[in-house]
PALOMI-300960 format. One record per residue: x, y, z of N, C-alpha, C in turn. Coordinates in steps of 0.1 Angstrom, whole numbers, padded with zeros to 4 digits, always signed. Atoms other than C-alpha are relative to their C-alpha. Layout:
<pts>
XYZXYZXYZ
...
</pts>
This chain:
<pts>
-0004-0011-0001+1036+0732+1210+0015-0005+0003
-0019-0005-0006+1072+0743+1218+0002-0005+0013
-0006+0004-0017+1091+0731+1255-0002+0012+0004
-0001-0011-0010+1093+0768+1261-0017+0007+0003
+0014-0003-0005+1055+0773+1260-0003-0011+0009
+0010+0000-0007+1042+0747+1273+0006+0005+0021
-0004-0005-0009+1068+0756+1302-0010+0013+0006
+0003-0013-0006+1058+0790+1311-0021-0001-0001
+0011+0002-0003+1019+0777+1306+0001-0007+0013
+0003+0004-0014+1024+0756+1334+0009+0005+0011
+0000-0015-0008+1041+0787+1353-0014+0005+0004
+0014-0007-0004+1008+0802+1349-0011-0005+0002
+0011+0005+0000+0985+0776+1356+0005-0002+0014
+0002-0002-0015+1003+0776+1391-0003+0013+0012
+0006-0019-0008+0993+0815+1394-0015-0002-0003
+0015+0001+0000+0958+0802+1384-0004+0000+0008
+0004+0012-0016+0958+0778+1416-0002+0008+0011
+0000-0011-0017+0958+0812+1437-0014-0001+0003
+0020+0000+0000+0918+0808+1428-0006-0012+0011
-0003+0010-0008+0920+0777+1445+0001+0003+0019
+0005-0012-0017+0912+0785+1485+0011-0014+0008
-0011+0009-0003+0936+0754+1494+0011+0003-0003
-0013-0001+0000+0963+0766+1477+0002+0014+0005
-0003-0012-0003+0958+0797+1484+0006+0003+0017
-0005-0001-0009+0965+0791+1522+0007-0009+0006
-0012+0013-0009+0986+0764+1530+0014+0002-0013
-0012-0006-0002+1023+0775+1523+0007-0019-0011
-0008+0016+0008+1038+0733+1513-0012+0001-0004
+0005+0010+0015+1006+0725+1492+0004+0014-0013
+0000-0018+0006+1011+0764+1476+0018-0004-0009
-0010+0002+0001+1052+0752+1473+0000-0014-0015
-0002+0015+0004+1046+0714+1459-0007+0003-0016
+0014-0006+0010+1017+0732+1434+0010+0002-0006
-0003-0006+0015+1044+0751+1412+0009-0013-0002
-0007+0011+0002+1066+0721+1411-0010-0012-0008
+0008+0011+0001+1037+0701+1404+0000+0000-0017
+0006-0007+0015+1023+0723+1369+0009+0001-0005
-0007-0004+0010+1057+0728+1359+0009-0014-0007
-0005+0014+0004+1070+0688+1359-0012-0003-0012
+0014+0007+0013+1030+0683+1344+0001+0000-0013
+0001-0004+0013+1035+0704+1316+0010-0004-0007
-0016+0003+0015+1069+0694+1297+0000-0022+0006
-0003+0013-0004+1064+0655+1315-0002-0012-0010
+0001+0004+0012+1049+0640+1285+0010+0000-0014
-0009+0003+0004+1074+0648+1263+0013-0006+0004
-0012+0008+0002+1102+0629+1275+0003-0012-0006
-0006+0015+0010+1100+0605+1247+0007+0005-0004
-0008-0005+0006+1122+0634+1233+0015-0008+0003
-0009+0008-0002+1147+0612+1247+0005-0008-0016
-0004+0012+0015+1145+0585+1217+0003+0008-0007
-0008-0007+0012+1158+0610+1195+0014-0003-0003
-0014+0007-0003+1193+0595+1208+0002-0007-0006
-0002+0011+0006+1184+0566+1196+0003+0002-0016
+0002-0003+0017+1170+0572+1159-0006+0005-0002
+0005-0006+0001+1152+0592+1140-0019-0010-0005
+0009+0008-0003+1129+0561+1133-0009+0000+0016
+0006-0001-0014+1123+0557+1171-0009+0010+0000
+0010-0020-0010+1113+0595+1178-0011+0002-0011
+0013-0004+0008+1090+0595+1145-0007-0008+0006
+0002+0011+0002+1078+0564+1154-0011+0005+0012
+0003-0003-0019+1070+0571+1196+0001+0011+0004
+0005-0011-0002+1069+0605+1199-0015+0005+0003
+0018-0005+0004+1037+0620+1209-0007-0010-0002
+0006+0021+0002+1027+0581+1209-0006-0001+0016
-0001+0004-0009+1025+0565+1244-0003+0013+0014
-0002-0006-0016+1034+0591+1271-0014+0012-0009
+0009-0007-0004+1009+0611+1257-0017-0002-0005
+0011+0008+0004+0984+0585+1255-0014+0001+0015
+0012-0001-0015+0950+0580+1281+0005-0001+0014
-0006+0003-0021+0969+0559+1308+0006+0013+0001
-0016-0012-0005+1000+0584+1305-0006+0011+0005
+0004-0014-0004+0977+0614+1311-0002+0000+0015
+0002-0001-0020+0963+0599+1344+0011-0006+0010
-0017+0003-0006+1000+0583+1352+0004+0007+0004
-0006-0010-0002+1017+0614+1352-0007+0007+0012
+0010-0010-0012+0994+0634+1380+0005-0009+0011
-0001+0007-0014+0998+0603+1405+0010-0003+0001
-0014+0001-0008+1036+0597+1403+0004+0015+0001
-0003-0008-0005+1041+0631+1403-0001+0008+0009
-0001-0001-0010+1023+0640+1431+0005-0010+0012
-0004+0008-0014+1031+0609+1452+0012+0004+0000
-0013-0012-0001+1072+0623+1442-0001+0011+0006
+0004-0011-0006+1062+0656+1455-0004-0004+0014
+0003+0000-0015+1042+0644+1485+0013-0003+0007
-0009+0007-0008+1076+0629+1497+0011+0009+0007
-0011-0011-0008+1097+0665+1496-0009+0005+0004
+0003-0006-0006+1068+0681+1508-0011-0003+0012
+0017+0005-0011+1050+0663+1536-0010+0007+0005
+0009-0009+0000+1020+0678+1548-0014+0007-0014
+0006-0006+0006+1009+0693+1516-0015-0009-0003
+0014+0011+0003+0969+0684+1503+0002-0007-0014
-0001+0001+0008+0975+0659+1482-0012+0001-0009
+0023+0000+0007+0934+0655+1464+0009+0018-0010
-0007-0009+0006+0946+0691+1454+0012+0002-0010
-0011+0000+0009+0982+0691+1442-0007-0010-0012
+0005+0008+0016+0969+0661+1417-0010+0002-0006
+0016-0005+0007+0938+0680+1407+0014+0007-0008
-0001-0009+0007+0961+0708+1393+0012-0005-0008
-0004+0005+0003+0989+0689+1386-0002-0015-0013
+0012+0006+0011+0962+0666+1360+0000+0010-0005
+0000-0012+0013+0954+0698+1344+0011+0006-0006
-0012+0000+0010+0991+0705+1334+0001-0007-0006
-0003+0008+0010+0992+0675+1319-0006-0002-0009
+0011-0006+0008+0958+0676+1305+0001+0008-0013
-0004-0010+0007+0965+0707+1291+0012+0002-0010
-0013-0002+0009+0999+0700+1277-0003-0011-0014
+0012+0009+0008+0978+0668+1258-0008+0007-0015
+0010-0003+0003+0953+0686+1248+0009+0013-0008
-0006-0006+0008+0973+0714+1232+0006-0004-0014
-0011+0005+0014+0993+0693+1210-0008-0004-0010
+0014+0004+0005+0962+0683+1196-0001+0007-0012
+0003-0013+0004+0959+0716+1177+0010+0003-0013
-0009-0003+0016+0991+0715+1150+0002-0007-0008
+0000+0014+0017+1003+0696+1121+0005-0013+0008
-0004+0010-0005+1019+0676+1140-0003-0014+0008
+0007+0007-0003+0997+0660+1164+0003-0010+0014
-0005+0010-0008+0996+0633+1189-0011-0014+0000
+0001+0014+0005+0986+0595+1193-0013+0007+0017
+0006-0004-0008+0959+0613+1224-0012-0009+0005
+0006+0009-0007+0936+0585+1223+0002-0015-0001
-0005+0014-0008+0954+0556+1225+0002-0005+0009
-0001+0013+0008+0949+0526+1232-0016-0001-0006
+0011-0002+0014+0913+0535+1215+0001-0003-0010
-0010+0001+0011+0929+0542+1187+0013+0001-0003
-0015-0005+0001+0966+0548+1173-0001+0009-0012
+0000-0012+0013+0955+0577+1149+0007+0011+0006
-0011-0013-0006+0980+0607+1152-0016+0012-0003
+0010-0015-0001+0950+0636+1161+0013+0013-0003
-0007-0013+0001+0965+0667+1141-0007+0012-0007
+0014-0010+0008+0939+0697+1137+0010+0007-0008
-0006-0012+0011+0966+0720+1121-0009+0013+0001
-0002-0018-0004+0954+0753+1138+0007+0006+0003
-0010-0012-0010+0978+0765+1161+0013-0003-0008
-0017+0004+0001+1017+0766+1148+0006-0011+0018
-0005+0005-0010+1041+0744+1170+0003+0011+0010
-0003-0013-0012+1050+0780+1187-0004+0009-0010
+0008-0007+0001+1024+0803+1185+0009+0016+0008
-0006-0015-0006+1035+0841+1194-0005+0009+0009
+0007-0007-0009+1008+0850+1207-0004-0010+0015
+0002+0005-0011+1003+0822+1233+0010+0002+0008
-0009-0005-0005+1037+0829+1244+0001+0012+0006
-0001-0009-0005+1036+0862+1244-0009+0008+0009
+0008-0009-0008+1007+0870+1263+0001-0007+0018
-0008+0008-0013+1022+0848+1291+0009+0013+0006
-0013-0014+0003+1051+0877+1290-0010+0009+0015
+0005-0009-0009+1027+0905+1312-0006-0009+0004
+0007+0005-0015+1009+0883+1331+0007-0005+0013
-0013-0004-0006+1044+0873+1344+0002+0009+0008
-0001-0007-0003+1049+0904+1351-0007+0009+0012
+0012-0001-0010+1017+0913+1366+0002-0002+0016
-0002+0008-0014+1023+0886+1389+0009+0009+0011
-0011+0001-0006+1054+0897+1399+0001+0014+0006
+0003-0012-0007+1049+0935+1407-0011+0005+0008
+0017-0008-0009+1010+0938+1418-0005-0013+0008
+0004+0008-0004+1008+0903+1428-0016-0007-0011
+0010+0005+0006+0970+0885+1422+0000-0008-0015
+0001+0013+0011+0982+0859+1399-0016-0002-0003
+0012+0009+0007+0946+0842+1402-0009+0005-0011
+0008-0003+0010+0925+0867+1385+0005+0001-0012
-0009-0003+0011+0954+0877+1362-0002-0009-0011
+0002+0017+0007+0955+0837+1350-0007+0001-0010
+0009+0003-0001+0923+0836+1349-0004+0009-0014
+0001-0003+0011+0920+0865+1324+0005-0003-0011
-0007+0001+0013+0947+0857+1301-0008-0013-0009
+0010+0012+0005+0929+0816+1299-0013+0005-0007
+0014-0001+0002+0900+0831+1295-0005+0006-0018
-0003-0008+0009+0912+0853+1265+0007-0011-0010
-0001+0014+0009+0932+0822+1252-0011-0010-0006
+0015+0008+0008+0902+0803+1247-0009+0008-0008
+0009-0007+0014+0885+0830+1229+0014-0004-0017
-0015+0000+0011+0920+0830+1208-0005-0011-0005
-0003+0016+0005+0914+0790+1201-0009+0001-0009
+0014+0000+0004+0879+0792+1189+0009+0010-0016
-0003-0005+0009+0890+0819+1164+0010-0006-0011
-0009+0010+0011+0917+0802+1150-0004-0015-0006
+0006+0018+0007+0895+0769+1145-0011+0011-0007
+0012-0006+0011+0869+0793+1124+0005+0002-0006
-0002-0008+0015+0894+0806+1104+0007-0013-0007
-0004+0016+0012+0908+0768+1096-0014-0001-0004
+0008+0007+0007+0876+0759+1092-0004+0009-0015
-0003-0007+0012+0873+0790+1062+0009+0000-0009
-0010+0002+0005+0901+0778+1054+0003-0013-0012
+0009+0010+0001+0891+0745+1046-0013-0002-0009
+0014-0005+0008+0854+0757+1029+0014+0007-0011
+0000-0001+0013+0878+0776+1003+0010-0008-0005
-0008+0011+0010+0901+0747+0995-0011-0008-0007
+0011+0007+0004+0868+0726+0990-0006+0010-0011
+0003-0010+0007+0857+0755+0967+0008+0002-0011
-0008-0003+0007+0889+0759+0948+0003-0015-0010
+0001+0010+0007+0890+0721+0943-0008-0010+0008
+0015+0008-0001+0851+0707+0941+0011-0017+0007
+0001+0017-0005+0866+0671+0945+0015-0009+0004
-0009+0002-0009+0888+0670+0969-0004-0013+0012
-0002+0013-0010+0891+0638+0995-0002+0001+0009
-0002-0004-0013+0909+0654+1025+0011+0013+0000
-0005-0012-0001+0927+0689+1037+0010-0005+0009
-0008-0002-0011+0957+0692+1057+0005+0007-0002
-0007-0019-0002+0969+0727+1067+0005-0008+0012
-0007+0002-0013+0995+0732+1086+0004+0018+0002
+0003-0013+0002+0992+0767+1101+0011+0008+0004
-0009-0014+0004+1020+0798+1097+0003+0005+0013
-0001-0012-0007+1028+0825+1122-0015+0013+0000
+0010-0013+0001+1001+0846+1104-0018-0010+0000
+0013+0005-0008+0965+0836+1111-0009-0002-0014
+0013+0005+0011+0950+0835+1077+0007-0007-0013
-0010+0009+0011+0980+0819+1059+0001-0014+0005
+0001+0015-0002+0982+0780+1057+0004-0002-0008
-0005+0012+0008+1007+0754+1043-0012-0010-0005
+0002+0012+0004+0987+0727+1023+0001-0014-0011
-0002+0011+0011+0985+0694+1010-0014-0007-0002
+0012+0003+0001+0954+0682+0996-0003-0015-0009
-0001+0007+0006+0941+0650+0982-0009-0006-0006
+0015+0000+0010+0917+0641+0952+0003-0018-0004
+0005+0009+0004+0906+0608+0935+0013-0004-0011
-0010-0003+0014+0935+0612+0907+0012+0008+0006
-0012-0008-0003+0961+0639+0924+0001+0003+0016
-0004-0005-0012+0977+0650+0954+0007+0016-0003
-0001-0007+0004+0978+0687+0953+0009+0003+0013
-0009-0010-0008+1006+0715+0971-0003+0010-0001
+0009-0015-0001+0993+0746+0977+0005+0012+0017
-0002-0008-0017+0995+0775+1005-0021+0011-0004
+0009-0009-0008+0966+0798+1020+0002+0017+0002
-0001-0013-0002+0968+0833+1016-0008+0012+0005
+0018-0006-0003+0934+0854+1033-0012-0014-0009
+0015+0010+0008+0907+0840+1005+0003+0001-0011
-0008+0003+0015+0932+0831+0979+0009-0012+0008
-0005+0012-0009+0939+0797+0979+0012-0007-0019
-0008+0002+0016+0973+0789+0951+0007-0018+0001
-0011+0009+0001+0984+0759+0940+0016-0001-0005
-0019-0003+0000+1021+0754+0938+0004-0011-0003
-0010+0010-0001+1031+0715+0933-0016-0010-0007
+0015+0016+0006+1002+0682+0915+0008-0005-0002
-0009+0017+0004+1013+0646+0914-0013-0002-0001
+0014+0011+0001+0991+0621+0901+0003-0010+0008
+0000+0018-0007+0980+0592+0920-0002-0011-0005
-0004+0012+0007+0996+0563+0912-0001-0014+0010
-0004+0007-0004+0994+0533+0927+0015-0007+0002
-0013-0002-0002+1025+0523+0945+0004-0018-0009
-0008+0019+0011+1043+0488+0924+0004-0008+0016
+0000+0012-0005+1044+0456+0947+0014-0004-0004
-0014+0010+0005+1078+0447+0936+0008-0003+0015
-0005+0011-0010+1099+0428+0955+0008+0012+0004
-0008-0006-0004+1123+0457+0961-0006+0013+0010
+0000-0005-0008+1097+0480+0972-0006-0008+0016
-0001+0008-0011+1083+0453+0998+0008+0002+0009
-0009+0003-0011+1118+0449+1012+0002+0011+0006
-0003-0016-0007+1118+0488+1015-0008+0004+0010
+0011+0004-0012+1087+0486+1034-0002-0007+0016
+0000-0001-0017+1096+0468+1061+0010+0005+0006
-0006-0007-0007+1124+0486+1068+0000+0011+0008
-0003-0010-0009+1126+0507+1098-0008+0013-0002
+0006-0018+0000+1129+0540+1091-0009+0005-0012
+0009-0001+0002+1105+0534+1062-0017-0001+0002
+0012-0001-0011+1078+0520+1087-0005+0011+0007
+0001-0014-0014+1082+0548+1112-0011+0009-0012
-0002-0015+0012+1079+0577+1082-0016-0008-0010
+0012+0008+0011+1046+0551+1066-0011-0001+0010
+0013-0004-0016+1027+0549+1107-0001+0018+0000
+0005-0018-0009+1032+0591+1109-0004+0006-0013
+0005-0007+0009+1028+0607+1072-0013-0005-0005
+0014+0010+0002+0986+0607+1062+0007+0006-0016
+0002-0004+0019+0996+0626+1025+0017+0001-0005
-0014-0002+0007+1031+0616+1004-0007-0007-0014
-0002+0003+0008+1042+0613+0975+0009-0017-0004
-0010+0012+0002+1066+0577+0964+0007+0005-0016
-0009-0003+0009+1094+0581+0940+0014-0015-0002
-0008+0014+0001+1115+0550+0927+0011+0003-0009
-0013-0001+0007+1150+0551+0909+0006-0002-0002
-0013+0004-0004+1179+0533+0902+0010+0014-0001
-0010-0009+0001+1207+0550+0912+0012-0011+0013
-0011+0005-0005+1242+0535+0926+0005-0015-0003
-0001+0014+0001+1237+0505+0913-0013-0012+0011
+0016+0003-0009+1204+0500+0940-0010+0007-0004
+0017-0005+0006+1167+0506+0937+0002+0012+0011
+0003-0003-0006+1158+0533+0955-0012+0007+0004
+0018+0000-0005+1124+0540+0974+0004+0008+0004
+0003-0018-0004+1116+0574+0982-0014+0004+0005
+0014+0000-0010+1085+0584+1004+0007+0014-0002
+0000-0013-0001+1079+0623+1001-0010+0010+0011
+0012-0005-0004+1055+0640+1028-0002+0012-0005
+0000-0019+0007+1037+0671+1012-0002+0011+0005
+0010-0008-0007+1026+0688+1037+0012+0011+0011
-0009-0011-0005+1058+0708+1048+0012+0002-0008
-0002-0002+0008+1068+0719+1018+0009+0012+0010
+0001-0009-0004+1095+0747+1026+0010+0009-0012
-0009-0008+0013+1114+0772+0999+0008-0010-0012
+0001+0006+0012+1108+0748+0967+0001-0015+0003
-0002+0014-0003+1117+0716+0987-0010-0005+0011
+0013+0005-0003+1095+0690+1004+0014-0009+0016
-0016+0008-0007+1125+0679+1038-0005-0007+0010
+0004+0015-0011+1104+0652+1057+0001-0015-0008
+0000+0013+0009+1112+0619+1035+0008-0009+0010
-0007+0016-0008+1118+0583+1043+0009-0003-0018
+0000+0002+0011+1143+0569+1016+0010-0013+0002
-0008+0013-0002+1162+0531+1010+0005-0001-0009
-0010+0008+0012+1186+0517+0991+0001-0014-0002
+0006+0013-0005+1177+0480+0983+0010-0004-0013
-0012+0003+0008+1204+0460+0962-0010-0012-0008
+0000+0011+0011+1198+0433+0934-0011-0011+0010
-0004+0008-0007+1193+0411+0961-0014-0001+0017
+0005-0008-0008+1165+0430+0982+0003-0001+0012
-0005-0001-0014+1188+0435+1011+0001+0015-0002
-0001-0008+0001+1187+0467+1021+0014+0011+0011
-0016-0006-0006+1224+0486+1023-0004+0014+0003
-0002-0009-0013+1212+0520+1033-0013+0006+0004
+0015+0006+0003+1181+0535+1045-0002+0014+0010
-0001-0011-0012+1171+0572+1068-0011+0002-0003
+0009-0010-0001+1141+0592+1079+0000+0012+0006
+0002-0015-0004+1139+0627+1085-0002+0012-0006
-0003-0011+0011+1142+0661+1079+0011+0002-0004
-0008-0002+0004+1166+0672+1054+0001+0009-0012
+0005-0009+0007+1169+0705+1035+0011-0001-0012
-0002-0003+0010+1188+0696+1005+0007-0015-0003
-0004+0017+0003+1197+0660+0982+0015+0003+0002
-0017+0002-0004+1238+0670+0989-0004-0009+0015
+0001-0001-0011+1228+0666+1027-0009-0015+0004
+0010+0016+0004+1203+0631+1019+0014-0008-0002
-0009+0006+0002+1231+0618+0999+0011-0007+0008
-0007-0002-0008+1255+0627+1021+0000-0013+0011
+0005+0009-0012+1234+0605+1052-0001-0011-0002
+0006+0015+0007+1226+0576+1031+0012-0001-0004
-0010+0004-0004+1263+0574+1025+0006-0001+0010
-0005+0005-0011+1274+0575+1056-0006-0016+0008
+0005+0013-0009+1253+0549+1072+0001-0016-0009
-0004+0007+0010+1258+0527+1038+0019-0002+0000
-0014+0008-0003+1295+0526+1050+0003-0002+0012
-0001+0001-0017+1291+0525+1087+0005-0017+0001
</pts>
């Protein structure tokens, strides 16, 4: 989810915690818990700072180690121990329990969008991206607003947010069912499909779709019960030339390939170099595939320029590559 949604969910959990008798009757613990659930709801995204280094590092590690099984256990302990210094006398057990819930909820809801997380690391490095809920979901965010207003004007935060989260549980089951139905429609439309990747939109019954068969890569959209095919590409093995092998050792290409589950490749000669390009097919936007990885390889198999990230025009891609080349 996006950061604002994680924040409102963290605050909502502090309201729900009023149902815990220890929290309700111990002001010190209650004060510490507000910060515990708020910090716990955002701390896994601390790896966002990796973007300051470069896109390759960010793409390869964002929602990785900080969302892993060890981190989900470690964050609550660190937060609880730190808050215990500022709120002496707070009940550390209950503070830890609610902080753990906020961290767990952050990681749990992240697996439902198309970006996903490595939530089962170190058991497996596989990205878990269910493609069921949008990165920003207006319903999830919006239902918290009346909850905050009721809490502010009337109190009763515990029962208010218990009701809200019960509604959200039902909402998630509805979206899971909708997603399942969308996958069924794709398989009916494409009987030989091997894998389907859906990216949800703001509309409950509308998805971006990328699919793979034995011979084709297919891009389309789902609107209600209708599956529309937009692009079809023939699946061909990547030629393992010296230039391609050199490109695959580049950090930008490696980051892209570690993250993208469905892509096409393009190899062409440009500016005296061999351009090796990989294009993620999940993110079609206004006729353009913005998530790419590109390497320019010279005849001696040296990488002269490379880039990975989201770029929405060829002119901008060329400008970035030339800037890196000249630096």
